[in-house]
C-alpha positions as CSV (number, residue, x, y, z in Angstrom):
1,M,35.8,137.2,123.3
2,N,39.3,139.2,123.5
3,Q,39.7,138.4,119.6
4,N,36.1,140.1,119.0
5,K,37.3,143.2,120.9
6,N,40.4,143.1,119.0
7,I,38.6,143.2,115.4
8,A,36.3,145.8,116.8
9,A,39.2,148.1,117.9
10,L,40.8,147.4,114.5
11,L,37.8,148.1,112.4
12,L,37.5,151.5,114.2
13,S,41.1,152.4,113.8
14,V,40.6,151.5,109.8
15,S,37.5,153.4,109.6
16,L,39.1,156.6,111.1
17,A,42.0,156.2,108.6
18,A,39.8,155.6,105.7
19,G,38.1,158.7,106.3
20,A,40.9,161.0,105.9
21,G,40.6,163.0,102.6
22,L,43.2,163.3,100.0
23,P,45.1,166.4,99.5
24,T,44.7,168.5,96.6
25,L,47.4,168.9,94.3
26,A,49.1,171.7,96.2
27,E,47.2,171.2,99.3
28,N,47.9,174.1,101.7
29,A,47.1,173.7,105.3
30,S,47.6,177.4,106.0
31,S,45.2,179.2,107.5
32,T,46.5,182.5,105.7
33,T,44.5,184.3,102.7
34,N,46.4,182.2,100.4
35,S,45.4,179.0,101.5
36,G,43.8,176.9,98.4
37,L,44.9,179.1,95.8
38,G,46.7,177.8,92.7
39,P,50.4,178.9,91.7
40,R,49.2,181.9,89.6
41,E,46.5,183.0,91.9
42,R,48.8,182.8,94.8
43,L,51.4,184.8,92.9
44,I,48.7,187.4,92.3
45,N,47.7,187.7,95.9
46,E,51.2,187.9,97.0
47,R,52.0,190.6,94.4
48,G,48.8,192.5,95.3
49,A,50.9,195.6,96.3
50,K,51.9,196.9,92.8
51,G,54.3,199.4,94.2
52,S,57.6,199.4,92.4
53,D,59.7,201.6,94.8
54,L,62.5,199.9,96.7
55,E,60.5,199.4,100.1
56,S,57.4,198.1,98.6
57,I,59.4,195.3,96.6
58,K,61.2,194.4,99.8
59,D,58.0,193.9,101.8
60,R,56.3,192.0,98.9
61,G,59.6,189.7,98.3
62,N,59.7,189.1,101.8
63,R,56.1,188.1,102.1
64,E,56.5,185.9,99.1
65,I,59.6,184.1,100.7
66,E,57.8,183.7,104.1
67,N,54.7,182.1,102.5
68,R,57.0,179.5,100.9
69,L,59.1,178.8,103.9
70,Q,55.8,178.3,105.8
71,E,54.9,175.7,103.3
72,L,57.9,174.0,103.3
73,A,57.9,173.5,107.0
74,R,54.7,172.1,106.6
75,I,55.4,169.3,104.0
76,S,58.9,168.8,106.1
77,E,56.4,167.5,109.0
78,R,54.5,165.6,106.9
79,V,57.9,163.8,105.4
80,D,59.0,163.2,108.9
81,S,55.6,161.5,110.0
82,M,56.0,159.1,106.8
83,K,56.3,155.5,108.1
84,R,56.2,153.4,105.0
85,V,58.2,155.4,102.5
86,S,61.9,154.2,101.9
87,A,64.4,155.8,103.8
88,D,66.1,157.0,100.3
89,T,62.9,158.7,99.2
90,K,62.8,160.4,102.9
91,K,66.2,161.7,102.5
92,S,65.8,162.8,98.8
93,I,62.7,164.8,99.7
94,N,64.2,166.3,102.9
95,S,67.5,167.3,100.9
96,E,65.4,169.1,98.5
97,I,63.4,171.0,101.2
98,D,66.3,171.9,102.9
99,T,68.1,173.3,99.8
100,N,64.9,175.2,99.0
101,I,64.7,176.7,102.5
102,K,68.7,177.6,102.6
103,G,68.2,179.4,98.9
104,L,65.2,181.3,99.8
105,K,66.9,182.7,103.1
106,E,69.5,183.6,101.2
107,L,67.6,185.4,98.8
108,M,65.6,187.1,101.2
109,D,68.7,188.5,102.8
110,R,69.7,189.7,99.1
111,I,66.4,191.3,98.7
112,A,66.5,193.2,102.3
113,T,70.1,194.5,101.7
114,S,69.3,195.8,98.1
115,T,70.1,199.5,97.6
116,D,68.0,200.2,94.8
117,A,64.7,199.1,93.3
118,G,65.9,197.5,90.1
119,T,68.4,195.3,91.8
120,A,65.6,194.3,94.4
121,L,63.2,193.6,91.6
122,K,65.5,191.3,89.6
123,N,66.2,189.3,92.9
124,E,62.4,189.1,93.7
125,Q,61.7,187.6,90.4
126,L,64.2,184.7,91.3
127,I,61.5,183.8,93.9
128,T,59.5,182.1,91.3
129,K,62.3,181.4,88.8
130,D,64.7,179.5,90.6
131,F,62.4,178.1,93.5
132,R,59.5,175.9,92.3
133,I,57.8,175.4,95.3
134,Y,54.0,175.5,94.3
135,N,54.7,173.6,90.9
136,L,56.7,170.8,92.3
137,V,58.0,170.5,95.7
138,V,54.8,170.8,97.7
139,P,52.4,169.0,95.6
140,R,55.1,166.1,95.1
141,G,55.3,166.0,98.8
142,Y,51.9,165.7,99.6
143,I,51.4,162.9,96.9
144,I,54.2,160.9,98.4
145,A,52.6,161.3,101.8
146,S,49.3,160.0,100.2
147,A,51.1,156.9,99.1
148,D,52.6,156.3,102.6
149,R,48.9,156.5,104.0
150,I,47.5,154.1,101.6
151,Q,50.5,151.8,102.5
152,S,49.7,152.4,106.1
153,L,46.0,151.7,105.9
154,S,46.7,148.6,103.5
155,E,48.4,147.2,106.4
156,K,45.8,147.7,108.8
157,I,43.2,146.1,106.6
158,S,45.5,143.2,106.2
159,G,46.0,142.7,109.7
160,L,41.9,142.9,110.2
161,S,41.4,140.5,107.4
162,E,44.0,138.0,109.3
163,K,41.9,138.2,112.1
164,L,38.8,137.7,110.4
165,A,40.0,134.8,108.5
166,A,40.8,133.0,111.9
167,K,37.1,133.5,113.0
168,V,35.9,132.3,109.6
169,A,38.1,129.0,109.8
170,E,36.8,128.5,113.6
171,L,33.3,128.5,111.8
172,N,34.4,126.2,109.2
173,A,35.7,123.9,111.7
174,A,32.5,123.8,113.4
175,G,30.7,122.6,110.2
176,K,29.3,126.2,109.0
177,N,29.2,126.8,105.3
178,T,31.8,129.8,105.1
179,A,32.3,129.8,101.2
180,A,30.7,133.1,100.8
181,L,32.8,134.7,103.7
182,E,35.9,133.1,102.4
183,S,35.0,134.8,99.1
184,Q,34.9,138.1,100.5
185,L,38.0,137.6,102.4
186,A,39.9,137.1,98.9
187,N,38.3,140.4,97.7
188,I,39.7,142.1,100.4
189,K,43.2,140.9,99.7
190,T,42.7,141.7,95.8
191,K,41.9,145.3,96.7
192,V,44.6,145.7,99.3
193,D,47.2,144.2,96.8
194,A,46.2,146.4,94.2
195,A,46.2,149.5,96.6
196,I,49.9,148.5,97.7
197,A,50.9,148.3,94.1
198,A,49.5,151.4,93.3
199,A,51.1,153.2,96.4
200,D,54.5,151.9,95.0
201,A,53.8,153.1,91.6
202,I,52.5,156.6,92.7
203,Q,56.0,157.2,94.5
204,K,58.2,156.1,91.7
205,S,56.1,158.1,89.1
206,V,56.6,161.6,91.1
207,S,60.1,160.9,92.9
208,G,62.3,161.6,89.6
209,L,60.4,164.7,88.3
210,A,62.8,167.6,88.0
211,P,62.2,171.4,88.6
212,D,61.0,173.2,85.4
213,Q,62.9,176.1,85.7
214,G,60.2,177.8,83.9
215,N,60.3,175.4,81.0
216,R,56.9,175.1,79.9
217,T,57.2,171.6,78.3
218,T,58.6,170.3,81.5
219,A,56.3,172.1,84.0
220,A,53.3,170.3,81.9
221,A,54.8,167.1,81.9
222,N,55.5,167.6,85.8
223,R,51.9,168.5,86.1
224,E,50.4,165.6,84.0
225,A,52.2,163.1,86.0
226,M,51.4,164.5,89.4
227,V,47.5,164.9,88.3
228,K,47.8,161.1,87.3
229,A,49.4,160.2,90.6
230,R,46.9,162.0,92.5
231,E,44.1,160.2,90.9
232,D,45.5,157.0,91.2
233,A,45.9,157.7,94.9
234,R,42.4,158.7,94.9
235,R,41.4,155.3,93.2
236,A,43.4,153.4,95.7
237,T,41.9,155.2,98.6
238,G,38.5,154.3,97.2
239,S,39.6,150.5,97.0
240,L,40.7,150.4,100.6
241,K,37.5,151.8,101.6
242,E,35.5,149.2,99.9
243,A,37.9,146.8,101.3
244,R,37.1,148.2,105.0
245,A,33.4,148.1,104.1
246,I,33.6,144.3,103.2
247,A,35.6,143.5,106.4
248,N,32.7,145.0,108.3
249,N,30.1,143.2,106.8
250,I,32.1,140.1,107.5
251,A,32.6,140.9,111.3
252,Q,28.6,141.6,111.3
253,Q,28.0,138.2,109.8
254,I,30.4,136.5,112.3
255,R,28.7,138.3,115.2
256,A,25.5,137.1,113.9
257,G,26.5,133.2,114.5
258,G,25.3,130.3,112.8
259,G,22.2,129.1,111.2
260,K,21.8,131.8,108.7
261,T,22.4,130.8,105.3
262,S,21.9,134.1,103.9
263,S,25.0,135.4,105.7
264,G,27.1,132.6,104.5
265,F,26.5,130.2,107.5
266,G,24.6,127.2,108.3
267,P,25.4,123.5,107.5
268,A,27.7,122.6,104.6
269,S,25.6,120.9,102.0
270,S,26.5,118.3,99.5
271,T,23.6,119.1,97.3
272,T,23.4,121.9,94.7
273,E,20.5,124.0,95.1
274,K,18.3,124.6,91.9
């Protein structure tokens, strides 16, 4: 009875985890007007005020940097909550985030203390030239967070599968035909193993990407790698949802009890059905 309750609890927790959506390539959890915009649209929105006087440039630069600092703070929280990525990966991401935060704050001070519009404008242009926040740092962070979530969900489904396997073994020992259930359990393992391998590959594929520093070729290569990683994460998440559905089906069949050959139960037969 307790084992059945444990299985039900695991099914619920796995269901909730599988239902969480994947972030977009440059996911932005902000409630500001910049939420959901791509890098170019975001920049246009930030620089909507076209004033070229010193104070306008300072205000605009401050707004651009504040937006980036807020985004970096959000991705930093996601990184801290990761449970399955390696310590070296977390350290590398946090180091990059800290470097960008430090640099942006220093640039903010330089813009704020500029005494002429020309100097202030040159400093403002460095925001997008030297700090590739929306092009690499943020989207890569969210992609790695997705890989971490895939690994976490995989572990939950594996634990659930082990409990179901124990129940199936009990039915088999009681003389029930569990061939169909065992096949479904094997299918779960295949999907989970593939998802775990995908999560590992996703992390490796984006961890080594370098900032493009305005180089279009590098920028295009980075985006291509991140788009592929995100699609791989989507497919892996889909596989885990399928694995969870199979587990739920097995649990329902176990609850149904013996005698239902259509559910894979019933006495084992030595004859072949024709």
